[in-house]
N, C-alpha and C positions, 0 to 999 in steps of 0.2 A: 418442497423446493428449498434449495440452499439459499441463505440470505447473507448478504455482504453489505457493509457500510464503508464508503470512502469519505474521508473527512477533508474538506477543502477550506483553506485559509487564504486570505488575500496574498497574492504573489506565488501561488502554486504553479508548477510546470504543467503546461497544457497536455503535452503528449503523455506524460507519466500518469495523468489522471484519466484522460479520455481513452487511451489504448486499453488499459485493464478493464474499464467500464464496458467498452465495446466487446472485447473478447469474452468476458464473463457473461454478458447478456446473450451473445451468440451461442454460448454453451448452455443456456437455459437457467442461468443463475439470476436471482433477484438482486439487483444492485441499488442500494439507497444512497443518494448523494446527500451528504450532511454538511451544512455550513456552520461556522461558529456563530453566525447570525442568520436570520431568514432572508437577508438581502442577497441579490446577485453577487457572486464572488468573482472579483477581477483577478485574472491570472497574471503571471509575470509580464506578459505582453498584452495585457488589458482585454483578453477574451473573457467575457462574463458568462458564468454558468449559474443558472438559477437552481439552488438546492431544493431537494424534495422535502427536507426537514432540517432541523438543527441538531447539533450534537447533544443537546439537552434531552432529546426524545429517544436517544439510542440506549438500548439495554443489552448488555453482554449476554444475557440469557437467550435473547432472540436472534443472536448473530452467530454465524459460522466463521466469519472472517472480518477483520477490520484492515483497511488499507490506508496508509499515509503516503501521499505522493510527495515528490520533491519540489524544488524551487526554493532557493535560499530564504526569500522573504516569507513565504508561506510556512516553511518548516520552523522558522524562528517563532512565528505566532503559535504554531501547534505546541512547541516546547514550553511556551509560557502559559498555556491554557490548562488549568487544573482539571477541567472536565475531560480533556483528551488524555491526560496522564492517568486519571482514575479509570477510564474505559480501557486503555491499553493494559494497565495492571490487572484489571478484572479479567480481561481476555487471557492474559498470561497465567493467572491463577487457575483458570479453568482449562488451561492447555489448548485453547482454541487458536485457530490460525491468525497470525499477524503478518501483514505484508508491508514492507517499506522500501522505497526506491530513491535513488540519487542521494540527496542530503537527508532524507527522512530517517535512515538508520541512526543518525546522530540523536534524534529524538528518543529512539528506543534505548540508546545508551544512557541518555540523561534520565530516563524513567527507570533505569536499573534492570531492564529485561535482557540485556546482552551479556551479562556476566557468565563467563565460561562457555560462550557460544562462538560459532563460526559465523561470519557475516561479510557482506561486501557493501560498498558505498562508493560514491563518486570519488575518483582517485585522489583529489586534493584534500579529502576529508578523512583519510585513513586514521590519523591520530585521534580524531573526534569520536571514533566508535569504540575506543578502548574502554573497558577491558576485553572486548570481543577480539577474537583472532581473525584478522583480515584475510580473506581469500580473494584473489584476483580472478574473478569469474563473473560472467554476465548476470547469473542468478545463483544464489547460494541458499540452500535449505539446511536448517539445523532444528530438528524436531518440529515445533509448531511455528517457527519463524522463517519467513522467506524474504530475502533482501535482494536488491538488484542495483545496478550501477548508474543508470541514467537514461536520458531520452531514447537513445539508440537500442536500449535493451527492454523497453517498455512492453513490446509485443511478447517477447519471450517470458517476461515477468507475468503478464496476464495469462499466458498459456500455462505456465507452471502453476499458477493459482487455480486455474480451471482444472488442471490435472488433479490437484490435491482435493478439490471439491467434488468433481463429478467423474474423475477417472481419466486415464491416459488415452483410451480410445476416443472419448469425446473431445479431448484437447487436440488430438491429432486430426480428427474430423474438422474441427473449427479451423485449425492451422491450414489444412489442405484447401478449404474453401476460401481462405484469405491469401493463398499463395505464399505462405510462410513455411520455411523448412523448420520442422520441429521433431525432435527426438524420436 
């Protein structure tokens, strides 16, 4: 079974975290919710999610994908956490999948993994993903990196990640059951 970790920090965007978790689990993917601490993680609108584990227990060898959700407050905390940076860089080194949505591609830029890549981001943050080449599209793939624009693109983001992990047929099956139009 494919294994994914999504890292939540206080201030994360609810839809951008829960939609991909939901889609991937419907597709039969194991999704581990990791917090920066073991405590419940409050979102941007104070919805608290209890993490399965902490970022300390994550090992890039055991993961097929890591996801960073948006939410300006949460992303700033992810950017400042050396454990998150180390994990993202380890995933990039192994050419494993990395997903980031809304403001989270700015963390990938800070960690140096968007150099020479195409990516998307929340429209007001285009300058913050340089040196990546911005593409104005709901979901952008460039090799092992998948980026997306925001809350309204979270289902498509989750479906694209599912497609990359378990195939287009399974992603389309999940989309159909969710009444979502997908490629």
